[in-house]
C-alpha positions in Angstrom: -0.3 -1.5 21.3 2.6 1.5 21.6 6.2 1.2 20.0 8.5 3.1 21.9 10.2 6.2 19.3 12.7 9.4 20.6 12.1 8.4 24.1 8.1 8.4 24.1 5.7 5.5 24.2 3.6 6.3 21.1 0.1 5.2 20.6 -1.4 3.1 17.6 -4.7 1.7 16.3 -5.2 -2.3 16.5 -3.6 -3.1 13.5 0.1 -1.5 15.0 -0.6 2.1 13.2 0.9 5.1 14.5 -2.4 7.5 14.7 -0.4 10.9 13.8 2.6 10.2 11.3 6.3 10.4 12.7 8.3 11.8 10.3 11.7 10.3 12.2 13.9 7.8 11.4 13.6 6.0 14.7 10.5 5.9 13.8 11.0 3.8 10.5 13.6 1.2 12.4 11.5 0.1 16.0 8.5 -0.1 13.2 10.4 -2.4 11.1 11.7 -3.8 14.0 8.8 -4.8 15.1 7.6 -5.9 11.9 10.2 -8.8 10.8 11.7 -5.9 8.4 16.3 -5.5 7.9 16.0 -2.0 6.4 17.4 -1.7 3.2 18.0 1.9 0.8 15.6 0.1 -1.4 13.2 -0.2 1.8 14.1 3.5 3.0 13.0 4.7 -1.0 9.6 3.1 -0.4 9.6 5.4 2.7 10.3 8.1 1.1 8.0 7.8 -1.3 5.5 6.8 1.1 5.8 9.3 3.6 5.7 12.5 0.3 2.4 11.2 -0.8 1.2 11.2 2.0 2.0 14.5 2.9 1.0 15.8 -0.3 -2.5 13.9 -0.6 -2.8 13.1 3.4 -3.1 9.8 2.6 -1.3 6.8 0.8 -1.0 5.5 -2.3 -3.5 2.0 -3.2 -1.4 -1.0 -4.7 -1.8 -0.3 -8.0 -0.9 3.4 -7.4 2.1 3.5 -5.6 3.5 0.2 -8.6 2.8 3.3 -10.8 4.6 5.5 -8.1 7.2 3.6 -7.4 8.1 2.5 -11.2 9.5 6.3 -11.8 12.4 6.8 -10.0 13.2 2.6 -9.5 12.7 1.5 -12.9 12.6 -2.7 -12.3 10.2 -2.3 -9.7 7.6 -4.8 -9.9 4.7 -6.3 -7.5 7.4 -9.0 -7.2 10.1 -6.9 -5.9 8.0 -4.4 -3.2 6.4 -7.9 -2.4 9.8 -8.7 -1.4 10.2 -5.8 0.8 6.8 -6.0 2.2 6.2 -9.0 2.5 2.2 -8.4 4.5 1.6 -5.6 1.1 3.5 -3.3 0.0 0.9 -0.5 0.6 0.0 -1.4 3.7 2.8 -2.9 5.5 5.3 0.1 3.5 2.8 2.7 4.8 3.2 0.6 7.8 6.8 1.0 8.8 7.1 4.7 7.3 5.5 5.8 10.1 2.1 6.4 9.2 -1.5 6.1 9.8 -3.4 3.6 8.3 -4.3 3.7 4.7 -8.1 3.9 3.3 -9.5 1.6 2.9 -7.5 -1.2 0.6 -4.8 0.4 1.3 -5.0 4.3 -0.2 -6.2 6.2 -3.0 
């Protein structure tokens, strides 16, 4: 599978995750469209959070750690709110839409 991002065909793994991180806005828009996600302001907050975690740690958090981290800037965030944004799993689908490689194990550290 490939995504066409910024005029270039970008390779993915078998599950549709980028092999190398792409921090462009277009990457998020292209992958979200492929996933059937209409981006909102809250999606972008999560994308920014996931990208920052990836930059700092080299990978993204699992769902439990993600929820704790998100609650630092979005106080009403709960499991339902995150699943409403990313129905296929906030930690995994959130990382995919953020343009990041596939998380470790069940969704990060």
